[in-house]
N, C-alpha and C positions, 0 to 999 in steps of 0.2 A: 573417617576417610571420605573426602568429598565425592559427590556423584561424578562419574565419568560421563562422557558424551553419550555413551550407550545406556548407562543406568538411568539417565534423565528421560529417556523415551517412554518408559512404562508409566511413570506417574503423569507425564504430559498427556498420553493417550487416555488414561483414566480420568484426568481432569476434563479433557475435551468431551468425553462421553457423559460425565455427570452434568456438565454445564449445558449441553445441547439436547440431551435425550432424557434426563432424569429430573424433571419431566420435560417433554418437548413443548416449547412455547414458540409459536410462529412469530409473535411480536418481538421477542428477544432475538430470534434468528434474523428477522428483517433488520432490526437495529444494528446488530453486529455486522450484517452485510454492508450497511451504509457506512458504519464507522471504519470497517476494514478497507472498503473501497477508497474513502477519503484519506485514510492514514497511509495509503500506499502498501498495504499488506496483502492486497489481492493477489492470489497465486492461481494462475490458470495457464492453459496452453496457448492463450491468445486467440484472437479472432480477426482475421483479415477480410474486410469487406471490399469486394471488387465491383466497382461501378462501370468498368470499361465496356461492358456489354450493353449498357443502356445508351441507345442512340436516339437522338431527337430526330423527328421527321425532317427530311430535306425537301426543299423546294425543287420542283422539276428543273433540271438544268443547272442546279446550284453546284458550287465547288466543294461542298462537303464541310465548309466552315460554319461555326455556330453564329448565326445572326451577323453576317459580314456587313450588311448595309447599315446596321446600327452602330458599328464600331468604326466605320470608315472616316466619319467626320469628327471623331472625338479628340479633344485636346490632349496631347501626351502629358501635360502637366497635371491634368485631372487624374490620370492613371497613377502618376508618381505620388500624388497626394493620397490617393486611395491605398496604395501599397504602404505608405508611411503610417497611415491610420491603422491598417490591419496589423502591421508589425508592432506598433505601440500597444494596441489592444491586446495582442497575444502576450506581450511581455507583462502587462499589468495583470492579465488573467493568470499567468504563470505564477507571479508573485503572490496573488491572492490565494491561489490553490496551495502554494507552498505554506502559507500561514495556516490555512485550514488544516492541512496535513499535519503540521507541527502540533496543533492543539489536539487533533484527533488521535495522535500517537499516544498521548497521555490518557485520553478517554478509553482507548483500547486497552492500555495497561490496567487501568482501574477495572474495566469490565471483566477482563480475564481473571484478575486477582480476586475480585469479589464475587465472580460468577453472576453478575447482574450488570446490565447495560442501561445507563441512564444518560442520554445525550445532552439534554438540556441542563441538568445539574452539573455534569462534567464540563460543559462548555464554559459556564460561568466560573467554575472553581479552578480550571486549569489554564486560565489566560496567562498567568505569570510564567510558569515553566514553558508553556507553549511559545510565548514570545522569545524567551531565551533560546529555545531550540530553533525557532525560525531565523533569528539573527545568525546563529551558527551555520545553519543550512545555506543561507544566502551567501555568507562569506566563503563557505566551503565550495559552493557552486562557482563563485568567481575565481577562487584559487584553482579549481578544476579546469576552467576555461584557460586560465593563464598557463597551467601546466601543459594543456593540449597545444597551445600556441608554441611553447618552448620545444616540446617533443616532436610535434609534427610541422608546425609552421616554419621554424628556423631551418630544419634540414631541407624542406621543399624549397624555401626561398634561396638557400645556398645553391641547391642544384640548378635553380633557374638562373641565378646570377652568373655562375661559372659556365653556363651553356649546356649542361647535361640534358636538359629537357628540350632545348632547341634542336640538338642533333643527337638523339638517343642512340642511333646506330653506332656512333663512334665511342660511346661510353657505356656499352652494355654491361661490362663487368662491374663498373662502379655503381651503376644503377641497381643491378641485381644484389650486390653485397649491401649497398646502402638500404635497399628496400627490405632485405631480410633483417638487418639491424633495426630499422625503423619499426618493422612489424613486432619484433620481440620487445622492444622498448615500450611501444604503445600497449602491448598486451600486459606487460608488467605494471604499467601505470593504471590500466583499467582494473586489474586485480587489486592493487593497493587501494584505489579509491573505493571499490566495492567493499573490501574488508573493513576499512575505516568506518564507512557508513553503517554496515551491519553491526559492528561492535558498539557503535554509538547508540543505535536504537535498541539493542539487546541488553547492554550492560551499563550504559551511562544514563539512559532515560529512567530506569528504576531508581537510581540514586537521586536523580533530580526530582522524581515524583515523591520519594519517601523522606528526603532530607532538605528539599528546597535549596539546592545548590545549582551552580551553572554547569555548562557543558565542559569547560576547561577544568574545573575543579573535579568533575566526575572522571575525566580522563587522567588527571593527576593521581587520583586514588586507584583507578583501574590499572594503570601502567605497572606499578609494582606487583600487583596480583598476576598479571600476565607474565612478567619476567620470572616470577617465582614458580610458575607452572606453565612453561611454554608448551609442553606436550599436550596438556589437557585442553588448553584453548585452541591449539592447532587441530586437535582431534574434533573439537566442537565445530570449528569452521568447516572441516572436511565432511563431517557427518551431516551438517546442515545443508551442504551442497548436494549430497546424495539424497537426502530427504526432499529437498526442493525439486530435484529432477523427477523423483518418483511421484511427488504430488502434482507436478505439472503434467505428467503423462496421464495420470488417473483423472484429474480434474479437466484436462483438455478433452479427453474422450467424453466425459460427462457433459461438458459445455457444448461440444459439437452436437450431441444428442438433444440437449435442451434447445439449442439454436434451431435445429431442424424442426423440432416440434412447434416452435413459434413461427418460423419462416414459411413453412408450407401453407398454413392458413393465411398468413399475411400476403404471400405471393398470390394466392387465389383471390383474395380481396382486391389486390392491386390490379390484377388482370381484369377482373370484373369491372373495376372502376374505369380503367382505360377503355374497355369495350363500350361501356355505357356512355363515356364521354364522346367517343367517336360516333356512336349512334345518335347522340344529341347534337352533333355538328361542332363539338368543341375541339380546339387545336391547342398547340403549345404556345400559350401567351405568358406574359409576366405573371398573371394571377395563377394560372394553372401550374407554372413552374414553381412559384412560391409555395403553393399548396403541397406540391410533391416534396419540396425540400422540408417543409414543416413535418409532413407525415414521415419522411425518412428519418428526421432527427428524433421524433417521438419513438419510432421503432428502434432506433439505436439505443436510446435511453433504456427502453424495456429490455433489450438484449444484454446491455451492460449490467442491469440490476439482476437479471436471471443468472448471469455468470457469477456475480457477487454472492447470490444466494447459494449457488452450488459450491462456492469456494469457502463458505463459512467454517466448515471443519478445519481447513488449513488456516484460516484467519485466527481461529482460537488456538489451534495446536502449536503453531510456531512461537507465539509469545509465551505460551505455557511451557514449552520446551526450554526456552532461554531462561525462564524464571526458575525452573527446578534445577537447571544446571548452575545458575548463578547463586541461588539461595544457599547452597552449601558453602559458598565462599563469601557471602555478604550477609552478616547476621540480621540486619534490619529487614531484609526481604524474607529471610528464613522465619523470623518471628511472625510475619504476616501470613506466610503460607502454612506454617505449622503453629497456630496459636496454642498456648499452654492450656491444658484442660481446666475447666472451671473447678474451683475448690468445692467439695461437697458441702451442702448446707448443714449447719449445726442442728442437731435435733432440738425440737422445741421442748423446753423444760416447763412443766406445769407450775403454776404459782404455788408457793408454799401455803399449806393449810395446816393449822395446829391439829393434833389428834383430838378426838372428841373426849369430853370430860366424863368420868364415871357417873352413873346416876346417883343422886343424893338418897341416903337411907330414908325410908318412910318414918314419920314421927311416931313415937311410942304412945299408946293410950289414945 
């Protein structure tokens, strides 16, 4: 009888405990934090950093705008070019991170399966399947945007063309009913996209890792399994949602505590630096602003890494949970999780030695 969604929890918890605590190794813990963060497995309550309370000093009699004199004579074409550069750089960075995430997904799978995390070896070994997953994710992202345009863009465009948005008071009923329908359609689309992505990383990636197949071939094999056991896979998705909510609450509280432990001394250092700068006659110049931005980015990196360290139990548990659930339905993974016991060594047989000859009789006389 295959493991149910509830049955898979116990071995996943035991697996997580053995990998992280028996024995505890900070190096492994830190590497798993990096891999989980880059693979997109980081599970936490999130951290919203608000910089709205940071106000730059104003010149007496100023209007409250930031450096208005420096922006007054700037060519608008320069701003447009700068925006284009920022947008292109953001797109390129997103694609690069998507590729890194795809390779790291297989490194995380190997790390949890073998209970050892080796980033360098995994990176060189998992380029092939990582590239296949990257291409699928890129196409899936484009398809998601296209679906968003169809579901959201077309109805909004229709409402604009017929004049509902120009004179909303005259079309209140149509806007309300259309908004409700649009909301539920959008919600169903988001759920479908999320389920497809989760099932791909949980059940298609193991097939790609163990059999060197593509994403579509993995889905071609997975689909009959899901059709034959709709209730089991539905229960898995539901249980994973419940577990993710619980993990987000617990790790969110732990992350807030960790952030406070870091932010309190960091704030004290920042205040001391500002006061020292004022005492030395320094003001907000390009150099001081750049230094503050660099320090803020460094602090943000430290905070993200601390959150990743706190989230390592979830980073290990959720892949282990999917493995133990899927192993009962996928023999190749079951063989890796439950290797057959080694055959006992045959007892050593001493080399044959002939029995000793009886002593010869002594000669007579």
